[in-house]
C-alpha positions as CSV (number, residue, x, y, z in Angstrom):
1,M,-14.7,-3.3,7.5
2,S,-14.5,-1.4,4.3
3,N,-17.7,-1.2,2.2
4,K,-15.5,-1.0,-1.0
5,D,-14.3,-4.6,-0.8
6,W,-15.9,-6.3,-3.8
7,R,-14.0,-6.9,-7.1
8,I,-15.0,-6.8,-10.8
9,G,-12.8,-8.7,-13.2
10,I,-12.9,-8.7,-16.9
11,D,-10.9,-11.0,-19.3
12,V,-10.9,-10.2,-23.0
13,G,-10.2,-13.3,-25.0
14,G,-10.0,-13.9,-28.7
15,T,-13.6,-15.3,-28.8
16,N,-15.3,-14.3,-25.6
17,T,-15.1,-11.5,-23.0
18,D,-15.7,-12.8,-19.5
19,A,-16.7,-10.7,-16.5
20,V,-17.2,-11.5,-12.9
21,V,-18.1,-9.7,-9.6
22,L,-16.6,-11.2,-6.4
23,D,-17.5,-10.3,-2.9
24,E,-15.1,-9.6,0.0
25,N,-14.6,-13.4,0.5
26,L,-14.0,-14.0,-3.2
27,N,-17.4,-15.6,-3.6
28,L,-18.9,-15.3,-7.1
29,I,-21.8,-12.9,-7.1
30,S,-22.3,-12.5,-10.9
31,A,-20.7,-13.8,-14.1
32,V,-21.2,-13.3,-17.8
33,K,-19.6,-14.5,-21.0
34,S,-20.2,-12.3,-24.1
35,P,-18.7,-12.3,-27.6
36,T,-15.5,-10.3,-28.0
37,T,-16.1,-7.5,-30.4
38,E,-13.9,-6.1,-33.1
39,D,-13.8,-2.9,-31.2
40,V,-12.5,-4.3,-27.9
41,M,-13.7,-1.4,-25.8
42,S,-17.4,-1.9,-26.7
43,G,-17.0,-5.6,-25.8
44,I,-15.6,-4.7,-22.4
45,E,-18.4,-2.2,-21.9
46,N,-21.0,-4.8,-22.9
47,A,-19.6,-7.4,-20.5
48,M,-19.3,-4.9,-17.7
49,E,-22.9,-3.6,-18.0
50,A,-24.2,-7.2,-18.1
51,V,-22.2,-8.4,-15.0
52,L,-23.2,-5.3,-13.0
53,A,-26.9,-5.9,-13.9
54,G,-26.6,-9.4,-12.3
55,E,-28.8,-10.3,-9.3
56,G,-27.2,-9.4,-6.0
57,V,-24.6,-7.0,-7.4
58,D,-24.2,-4.0,-5.1
59,R,-22.2,-1.5,-7.3
60,S,-21.4,0.7,-4.3
61,R,-19.3,-2.2,-2.8
62,I,-17.0,-2.5,-5.8
63,G,-13.6,-1.1,-4.9
64,Y,-11.3,-3.0,-7.1
65,A,-11.2,-3.6,-10.9
66,M,-9.0,-6.0,-12.8
67,L,-8.7,-6.3,-16.6
68,G,-6.8,-9.0,-18.4
69,T,-6.5,-9.7,-22.1
70,T,-4.9,-12.3,-24.3
71,H,-5.2,-9.9,-27.3
72,C,-1.7,-8.6,-27.0
73,T,-0.2,-12.1,-26.5
74,N,-2.2,-13.5,-29.4
75,A,-1.2,-10.6,-31.7
76,I,2.5,-11.1,-30.9
77,V,2.4,-14.9,-31.3
78,E,0.4,-14.7,-34.6
79,R,2.2,-11.6,-35.9
80,K,-1.2,-10.1,-36.8
81,R,-2.8,-6.7,-36.1
82,L,0.5,-5.2,-34.8
83,D,1.2,-1.5,-35.1
84,R,4.4,0.3,-34.4
85,V,4.6,1.5,-30.9
86,A,7.2,3.1,-28.6
87,V,8.1,1.5,-25.3
88,I,9.4,3.7,-22.5
89,R,11.0,1.9,-19.7
90,I,11.6,3.9,-16.5
91,G,13.0,2.3,-13.3
92,A,16.7,2.6,-13.1
93,P,18.8,1.6,-11.2
94,A,16.7,-1.6,-10.5
95,T,15.9,-2.2,-14.2
96,R,19.6,-2.1,-15.3
97,A,20.0,-5.7,-14.4
98,I,17.9,-6.9,-17.3
99,K,18.2,-5.5,-20.7
100,P,15.0,-4.1,-22.2
101,M,13.0,-6.4,-24.4
102,I,15.4,-9.3,-23.8
103,D,12.8,-11.9,-24.4
104,W,11.0,-10.2,-27.3
105,P,11.3,-11.8,-30.8
106,A,14.0,-10.0,-32.7
107,E,11.8,-9.3,-35.7
108,L,9.5,-7.3,-33.5
109,I,12.2,-4.9,-32.4
110,S,13.3,-2.2,-34.9
111,G,15.6,-0.4,-32.5
112,S,16.1,1.2,-29.1
113,L,17.2,4.5,-27.6
114,G,19.2,4.3,-24.4
115,A,18.7,6.7,-21.5
116,A,21.9,8.5,-22.3
117,G,20.8,9.1,-25.9
118,T,22.8,6.1,-27.2
119,S,21.1,4.4,-30.1
120,S,20.9,0.9,-31.4
121,M,18.4,1.8,-34.0
122,A,18.2,-0.6,-37.0
123,A,18.7,0.9,-40.4
124,K,15.2,-0.1,-41.4
125,S,13.6,2.0,-38.7
126,P,12.0,5.3,-39.7
127,L,12.4,6.7,-36.2
128,S,15.2,9.2,-35.9
129,T,17.3,9.2,-32.7
130,R,17.6,13.0,-32.8
131,A,13.9,13.5,-33.4
132,S,13.1,11.1,-30.6
133,C,15.3,12.9,-28.1
134,A,13.8,16.3,-29.2
135,A,10.3,15.0,-28.8
136,L,11.0,13.6,-25.4
137,R,12.5,16.9,-24.2
138,T,9.4,18.8,-25.2
139,R,7.0,16.6,-23.2
């Protein structure tokens, strides 16, 4: 039997950040609920420190960590606190069956650049196809 068979799980919600430690049989060893902070990382750290300080927690047994968050989902649904990002999708040929971002709201997509350099960039997008290809080649 492995001695790294316990799990720590953290879920960052809009109001609270929950953290749990489960043993090898998925029994609850420790649980905490702490306020979600504006700086999400410090809220995660606070919850993690608190749950690890719980009675009966053997840190040396933790071999798995899971992190979940509704922040991204909430931001997309509410259209708040969104920054421009790039999405790189790698996985062909398996991923060719489903178009990228097929279920994303149209107003959240400003364009795309295909693997062969083809572009469907919207005119409003400040991202240049040529500059994007050049940047990817230098990485």
